[in-house]
N, C-alpha and C positions, 0 to 999 in steps of 0.2 A: 488569471487562470481559473477562476471560479464562476465563470459566466454560465456554463452549461454542465450540469452534474447528472450523471447517470446512476440510478439506484436500482439494481436488479433485486427482486424480492420474491420469496416464496410464501410470505405471510406468516412465517414462524415468529416466535417470541424474540429470537435472536435478531432477526431482520428488523422487527419493529423497534427494538432498542437502538439498533444502528441508525435507523431512519431519523431518530431524534437528533443525532449528531449531524446528519445531512441537513436537516432543517435549520439547525443552528448556523451552519455555514451559509446556507442559502439566504437566510433572513439577514445576516450581516452584510452580504454582498449584493443583494438583489438578484440572486441567481435563479435560473429556471431549472427545475428538477424533472428529469425524465424518469418516470417510474415504470419499470419493465418487468413483466412476468413471462416466463417461457414455459409453454406447455411442452413438457419433455416427451417428444415422440420417438425417442431412441429406446425407451424401455420395452421389453419383450411383450408385455401385456398390451401395450398401446399399439405396437407394430402388428400384433395378431388381430386385434379387434377393431382398431381404427374407429371410423364413424362416430358412434355414440360416445365412446370413451374419450376421444379427442374433444368432442363437444363439451363433455363434463369438465375436462381440464381447462378448456378455454373459459367456460362459465365461471369456474372457480377463480381463475386468474382475473377475470373482469371484476369480480367482487374484491379481490385483494388490492388491485391497483386503484379501484374507486375509493376504498377505505383510506388508502394512503393519500390520495388526492384531497379527500375531505380534511384529513389532518393537516396537510400542507396549507389548505385554504384558511384553516383556523389560525395558522401562524403568519398569514399574509404572504405566502410563498406561491409563485406560479408553478403549476405542475402540468406536465404532459404525460399521458398514460398510453401504454401499448401492451398488447398481449400477442405473442408470436408463437409459432410452432417450430420445433427443431431441437437440435442439440444445445443445451443451455449455454455452455461456455462459448461455442461458436456464435450463437445468436447474440450474446452479450458483446463479444468483440466486434462483430459486424455492425451491430447497432451503434456502438461508440464511434466507429470509423465513419459510418454513413451520416451521422448527425453532428460531426465535428465536436464531440463531447470533450470537455477539458479535464474531467476527473471522473473515474468510476469509483463508487463507494460500495463495499460489500461487507457483510458479516462473514466471519470464518466458519460459522456453523449455521445449519439450516434445519429443515425437518428431517429427523432421524429416519422416519419411514420412507420418505421419498428420496432423501439424499441429494436434493438438487443443488444445495449450496454448501455441502460439506467440504471442508478443507481436505485436499487429497483428490478432489474431483473437480467440481466447477470452479471454485475460488482459485485453487492452485493453478488450474489451466488458464484462467483469465490472467492471473499474475504473470505467467510464463509467456503468454502470447499477445497481450494487449500492447499496442503502441501508445495507448493513452495511460498516464499514471493511474495506479490503482491504490486506493486507500482501504486497508482491511482493518476491521474492528472486531476484537474478541468480545463476545457477549459477557464474559465473566472477568473482563479486565477492569482497570481503574476507570472511574468516571472522570472524563476530561472535559473541561469547559472550553468554550470557544468564545473569543479568539484565543489562539495558543499564546503561551508566554515564553516557552523554551522549545526550540526546534533543534533536533540532533541530526547531523549528517555524518555517518561513519564513512570513511574513505580509505582506499588503498592507492589512490592516484591513477586508477585506470580510467579509460574513456567512459565506462559505465558509471563510475563514481562521479566523474565530472558532470555527466548528464544529471545525476541525482542532485549534485550541488546546485546546479542551475535552478532546479525545481525547489530545493530547500530555500534558496535565496528568495525566490518568488513568494513562497509561503511566509517567510519571515517579514518581508517587506509589506505583504498584504495584511498581516496581522499585528505588526509592530513588535514581533517577538525577538528575543535574543537568539542568535544562531551559535550553536555549539558544533565544532568540527573535531572529530575524534578519529585517530588512526591507531589501531591495535597491532602491536608486534606479536605475532603468533609464535610463542616460545616452544610450542609443541613440535614445530617444524625443524628445530635446531639440532636435535640429536644430542649425544653425550660424549663427544670426543674433545680433544684439546683445542679445536678451533671454535668451540661454542661461543666463547667470550668475543672473539673477533667477529663472528657471524652476527651475534646479538647487537654489537655496536654498529655494524654496518646496516642492519635492518632498522635500528632505531634512528640512525642518521637519515636513512631514506624516508622514514615515517615523519620525521621532523620537517624535512623539506616538503613533503606532500602536504602537511598541515599548513605550513607557511604559505605555500602557493594557493591553497584553498581559501585561507582567511584573507589573503591579499585580494583575491578575485571577488570575494564577497563584499569586502569594503569598497572596492571600485564599483560594485553594483548597487551601492547605497545602503547596505545593512549597517545600522548604527552600533549595535551591540554584538560583538563577536568574541568568542573565546576558542582557542585551539589547544588540544591535549593529545599527547602520545601516551598510550597505555600499553601494558603487557599482560599476557595471559595464555594459558594452555587451551582456552576455549574462547574464541573471539566473540561468539554470540552472548556468552555469559558476561564477558567483560563489558560489552555494550549494555546489557541488562543492568549491570551494577551501576554504570554511569547514569543510566536513566533514573534509577532510584536515588542516587546521591545528589543529582542536580535537578530534580523535579521536572524532568523532560516530559513534554506533552505529546510529542509526535516524533517518530523516527522516519527519516527520508533516506533511502538507499537504493543503489542500482541493483538490478537483477543479474548483472554480469560483472566480473572483475578480473583480476589477474589470474589466469589459469595456472600459472606456475606455482603460486602459493594457495590457490583455491580459497581465498579469504572471503570473497563476497559473491561467489557464484551461486545462482539459485540452485537449490538442492543441498546447500550447506548453510551458510550464515543467514542469507535472506529468508530461506524457507523456515529455518529454526526460529527466526525472529517473528515471522508472520504467525507461526504456530504458538509461540510462548510469550510474546511481549505483552506486558500489562498495559501498554499504551498503543494507540493506533500506529500502524506502519504504512508509510506511503512508498510503494515500490515504483521505480522508474526503469523502463526497459530502454536500453540503448537503441537508437534508430537502426533499422536493418542495414541501411547503406553504409553504416559506420562500423558494423560489427566485424 
C-alpha cells in the first residue's frame, strides 16, 4: 500500500515537518513520492487579476516542489513533482485518483496567510472526499518514528470501520507492528433511567463481539501480534486518546463513516476530533462509494 505516495505541500514549516515522515515511509518501502503544489485560483484576488498573479503562484509552487524533490533525493527517494491550478482540495483528490496513489499524506496546518492546507478547509475536505486513505499529521504532535510499532484501529463494527481495519492490517503487516483493536462504549448515549444498566450491558456485549470479529479477521490476514479491548467513556475520542497514551500507539487508523444510530465514528464527530487533536498521525479510510 506504500508504492505511490502523494504529498500536497504549500511550503510551510508544518508541511516541511510532515514531509520528513513521508520520506521515512518512502525510504523504507522504496516508494515514489508525488510532490504536489496547487496554485489556488479560487481566491478572489487571483480570480480578479489572473494572468501575472497566477504566474507568480505557479513560480512559487515550482520552487516549493523543487526544494522538496531535492530533499527526497538526499534520502534516496524518487520524487515526481507537479504544480497545478485550481481548487486545492479538488486538485488533490483528482490527482490521487488519476495517478493511482496509495496514500495521501498531509499536515493539518499550513500557511496561515494563504490558508491552503488549514484544517477546516483543504485537509478536512480531502479527508471527507478522498477515496484514497489520507494520513494527517499535526505539526505539534508527538515525534513518531517509522516503521510503526503499535497501530490502533478503533471500531464500531460498521462497514466503514471494517474498511479501516483492512488498511490497519496492511499497515501492521508492512511494518511488523502490533495491532490494537478498540471499541468504546459511549456511555453518554445511555441516559439516566432504570434501563441504563441493561442498555450498558447490551452495548458492551455488542462491542465485545465487534472486537472479537476484528481480531479474528486480523489474525487470518497474518498479523502476528493482536490485542482487543473494550472501553467505556462519555467522550469516545478522548477514550481513544487515552488509549494512545497508555499503549504507546504510533498511528490511529479509522473509518470516516460509522453507525449513524450512535454516531460514534462519523466524520464530523470522532474522526474529525481525532484529526484535530491526536498527538499521533491519523490515517482515515473512506468507505467506497458503492458500499455506502
